[in-house]
C-alpha positions, 0 to 999 in steps of 0.5 A: 500499500506504500508502493501504491500510495507512492507511486499513483496519483490518485493516492498522493496526500492520502497515506494515513486514510490508505494505511489505515485501508490495510490489506494483503494482494490475493494472489489470484485476482491481483486485487486488494483484500482487507484483513486488521481491526473492522473498526479502524477499516470502517474509520479509514474509509469514512475518514478517507469519503470524508476528505474526497470529494464523491469521484476522487473517494471511487478512484481511490478505492478502484486504485487501492484494489479493493473490491470488497464494495462494489461501485454502489456500495462504496456510493453508500459508504461516502453518502454516509461519511459526509453525515457524521459529524453533521447530524444532532444527536436524537433523543427519544421521548419516554413512553410507556406502551409495551410496543416492540420495533425490531430494525437491523443494524450494523454488527460490530467487532466485539457483538455477540456472536449469536446476534450476527443474521447472515442471511439479512447480511448477505441480502443486502451486501452480498459480500462481509465484512466484519463491522461494515456490512454485518447486519443484526436484529436490534428490538426496541421497546418502545413506550409512552405516556398516552395513547398517542406517538411522540416521535414523528416518521419521515416522508422523503420527495425527492426530485431525480430528474436530468435537471437536477444534474450528475448525482456523481458531479460534485455540488450538483444539486441531486448530489446536495439533495441526497446529501441532506437526505442522507443527513435525515435519514440518520437522524431519524435513525437514531430515533428509530421512526419509520421513514417512506421515499418517494424518489420521483422524475417522469417515472418514481420509486416509492418504498412506503414506510419501513425501518428497513433504513438501508433499502431507502437509502439505496433507493437514493442513488437510483437517479432517473434523470428524466422529466419531472412529474410530481406525485401528488398522489403518493403523497395523498395514500402514504400521509394517509396511513399515518394520523400526525407527527410525520415530517414531509420532506420535498427537494426539487428545481422544477415547479410542481405541477399540480400545486393547486391540488398537491396545497390541498393535500398539504393543508390539511398534512399541516392542520393535522399536527404535520410539517412540511418542507418544501425546499426549490433548487432553481430559480429563488423567486419560484419560492413567491408561487407557493408561499401560501405554504407558509399560512398555514405553518409549513416551510417554503425555501430558495436553497442548493446547498445541504448543508442549507437544507439540513440547518432549516429543518433541524432549526425546526424539529431537533429540540434543544436542551440544556 
């Protein structure tokens, strides 16, 4: 690896991060196989992701010959790494119900071996990397002091049409939207909340309410790159399954062609104790067209970066405790 670091221009200046990705050459394939402490490997990958853009990150992993991660899995790692230090700590409210939730989480070295679920691991990622791709099921008992749900669930509505740009290009609207979305997923994941996704252009991918957060993340990376048809009916269908406490985040750079009917649905949601954030990544003057949403307590903002989008949402939904 030291030889690679000194000779390959893609690895110049990345010696510290590269050294953490210690490995050994496979004599048959000639590729690098990861060994060593899985936590150090993961830390090295996360550190590398934080100091490179997505294209550089993928090129460095390729230059190292690391093939345990496919390009798609590597993209997931990069997006997760970008949000490690950006997400506030979610605090769950205590309750008294006996409901038990079961959700997938990463099995790490030191966890009981009997907790490792190989079937779940292989369904998520076809290659086993201890501490990174290994999965287990976690049971979470929830309780509540009343019959009403205190914590909010998340509905992401993300425009992936061609005008949003290439997700692999640094600073593109698509990449910024995905970066912000990964941050929201990580925040709501810590709260054990349910998440649904509408990834739309002229086509649409629907992920119904789930606590399988990895599925939501993978579906975010499916960029259609076509026209734009706003999924009003699908928003209505998904939110009808929830009575209240839903946070709806819409990120788009285009107009909402069926705004009147969409506004009626948003109005009903806002009057039923839900939150709606509409982020417009195109012409800032478009905000005025949708300002009626603010009349009922919704948020309409022009934003071009993941930081701007995250900051607006977290300022509103994250409780500040002394």
